[in-house]
C-alpha positions in Angstrom: 139.2 39.9 150.9 138.8 41.5 154.5 141.1 43.0 156.4 142.5 40.2 158.3 143.1 38.6 155.5 146.8 37.8 155.4 147.3 38.9 152.3 146.0 41.5 152.8 147.7 43.0 155.7 150.7 41.6 154.3 150.5 44.3 151.5 149.2 46.8 153.4 152.3 46.8 155.7 154.3 46.8 152.8 152.8 49.5 151.4 153.3 51.3 154.4 156.8 50.1 154.1 157.4 51.8 150.7 156.0 54.9 151.7 158.4 55.4 154.6 160.7 54.3 152.2 159.8 57.6 149.5 159.8 59.8 152.4 163.1 58.6 153.9 164.6 60.8 150.8 163.8 63.7 152.7 163.8 62.5 155.7 167.2 62.0 157.7 167.9 58.6 159.2 165.3 56.9 156.8 167.1 54.8 154.4 164.9 55.3 151.6 165.9 52.1 149.1 166.5 50.0 151.5 163.2 50.4 153.4 161.6 50.7 149.7 162.8 46.9 148.8 162.4 45.6 152.4 158.8 46.0 151.3 158.5 44.3 148.5 160.4 41.3 150.0 158.1 40.7 153.0 155.7 41.2 150.0 157.3 38.4 147.6 157.8 36.1 151.4 154.3 36.6 152.8 152.3 37.8 150.6 151.2 34.7 148.9 150.9 36.7 145.3 152.2 33.3 143.5 154.9 33.3 140.7 155.1 36.7 139.8 156.3 38.5 142.5 159.5 36.5 142.7 160.0 38.1 138.9 159.0 41.9 140.8 161.9 41.0 143.6 164.5 40.5 140.9 162.8 43.7 139.3 163.1 45.7 142.2 166.8 44.5 143.2 167.7 45.4 140.2 166.3 49.0 140.3 167.6 49.4 143.9 171.3 48.5 143.0 171.2 50.4 139.6 169.5 53.6 141.8 172.3 53.6 144.4 175.3 53.0 141.8 173.3 56.3 139.8 172.4 58.1 143.4 176.4 58.3 144.0 178.1 58.2 140.8 176.4 60.9 138.9 176.4 63.7 141.6 179.9 62.8 142.7 181.1 62.8 139.0 180.0 66.0 138.7 181.3 67.4 142.2 184.8 66.2 141.0 184.6 68.5 138.0 183.7 71.3 139.3 186.1 70.7 142.4 183.9 70.6 145.5 185.3 68.5 148.3 184.5 65.8 150.4 184.7 67.3 153.0 182.9 70.7 152.3 179.7 68.0 151.5 180.8 66.2 154.9 180.1 69.6 156.6 176.9 70.6 154.7 175.7 67.2 156.0 176.8 67.5 159.8 175.3 70.8 159.6 172.4 69.8 157.6 171.2 66.9 160.3 171.8 68.9 163.2 169.8 71.9 161.9 167.1 69.1 160.7 167.1 68.8 164.6 167.0 72.9 165.7 164.3 73.5 162.8 162.5 71.1 161.7 162.3 70.2 157.8 163.8 73.6 156.1 166.6 73.4 159.0 168.3 70.6 157.2 168.8 72.5 153.9 169.3 75.7 155.5 172.2 73.9 157.9 173.5 72.0 154.7 173.9 74.6 152.3 175.5 76.7 155.6 177.6 73.8 156.1 179.1 73.7 152.7 179.2 77.5 152.5 181.6 77.5 155.5 184.0 74.8 154.9 184.1 76.2 151.1 184.7 79.7 152.6 187.7 78.5 154.9 188.5 76.0 152.0 188.3 79.1 149.3 189.3 82.1 151.7 186.5 84.3 150.2 183.0 84.3 150.0 182.6 85.2 146.9 184.3 81.8 145.8 182.7 80.0 148.2 179.0 80.8 146.3 178.8 78.6 142.9 181.0 75.7 144.6 177.6 76.1 147.2 175.2 76.1 144.3 177.4 72.7 143.2 177.1 70.7 145.6 173.7 71.8 146.6 172.6 70.7 142.7 174.2 67.7 143.4 172.5 67.0 146.9 169.5 67.9 144.8 170.8 65.5 141.6 170.7 62.4 144.4 167.7 63.0 145.7 165.7 63.1 142.6 167.8 59.5 141.0 166.8 57.9 145.0 163.0 59.2 145.1 163.0 58.0 141.0 164.3 54.4 142.1 161.7 54.7 144.6 158.8 55.1 142.7 160.0 52.6 140.2 159.8 50.1 142.8 156.3 51.3 144.1 155.2 50.8 140.6 156.5 47.4 140.5 155.2 46.4 143.4 151.8 48.3 142.8 151.6 46.1 139.2 153.0 42.8 141.1 149.6 43.0 142.8 147.3 43.9 140.3 149.0 41.3 138.0 148.2 38.2 141.2 
């Protein structure tokens, strides 16, 4: 196939969208799993990969739905058990987003940790009590990102398998 071939162009575009989705796990504003799924959708609709493309799209859809549910339910259950309120996570998310633009990349982490700690410090009144809650929130955020990244990788693997088998 040459690069001017429509199927190749669609496959390259789909691959780039899937890579952007994987990057979206750590870049604020990029919806990771919807982008990964969208890449597979574009490939299935316009790639001409035969009837197997629909099976790949269906499997990718299941992975994205399950990944999204698990991404929120598993860390959320852990946080609920430890007593970290949603308001602390929102404060961390807001400051993380601001931090990302003030200090690119590492500002996201610094802002999130600082925001959760400040919210927990205000809520609990003691900085020694705020750190355990902050650690739990950071662990939950990490778990959520890991689940999302693994689901995105599985979608990418399904797509690559569809490319190879088509």
